[in-house]
C-alpha positions, -999 to 999 in steps of 0.1 A, spaced: 480 -681 0 506 -688 26 493 -691 62 527 -681 76 527 -643 72 565 -642 76 570 -665 46 544 -650 22 556 -639 -12 560 -603 -22 531 -607 -46 508 -620 -18 518 -592 6 514 -565 -21 480 -578 -29 470 -574 8 487 -540 12 457 -518 2 434 -535 27 461 -535 54 467 -498 49 430 -489 47 424 -505 81 448 -481 97 471 -510 107 508 -502 109 519 -521 78 556 -517 88 549 -541 116 537 -569 93 560 -600 95 567 -600 58 579 -564 58 602 -571 87 620 -597 65 617 -583 30 638 -553 19 619 -549 -13 585 -546 3 599 -525 32 613 -500 6 580 -501 -14 560 -493 18 584 -465 27 580 -450 -8 542 -452 -5 543 -435 29 565 -407 15 541 -402 -14 510 -402 9 527 -376 32 535 -354 3 499 -356 -9 486 -347 25 508 -316 25 498 -306 -10 461 -310 -2 455 -305 35 421 -313 49 405 -281 61 371 -281 79 347 -255 64 336 -227 86 304 -232 106 285 -205 88 289 -224 55 268 -253 69 241 -227 78 242 -213 43 239 -248 28 209 -256 51 192 -223 41 197 -230 4 182 -264 8 152 -251 27 147 -224 0 148 -251 -27 123 -272 -8 99 -242 -4 102 -234 -41 95 -270 -51 64 -271 -28 50 -240 -45 51 -255 -80 
């Protein structure tokens, strides 16, 4: 692989993209993306897709009482298992 990030190939950059994105790094700041229209467009498309997915499936924290119900159910199962 090329040591100079600016001169890496599209294939090399795209192979590193999942790891780069998963670290939370701003992939648009990567030297290769700054100089490659193809990878810049690919990254923009992926960001658009990810944003659309977040809007379709928003993360919602469950209500506090749900955790208490889960804990109670686990305790009841443990009690029933001990009686057997």
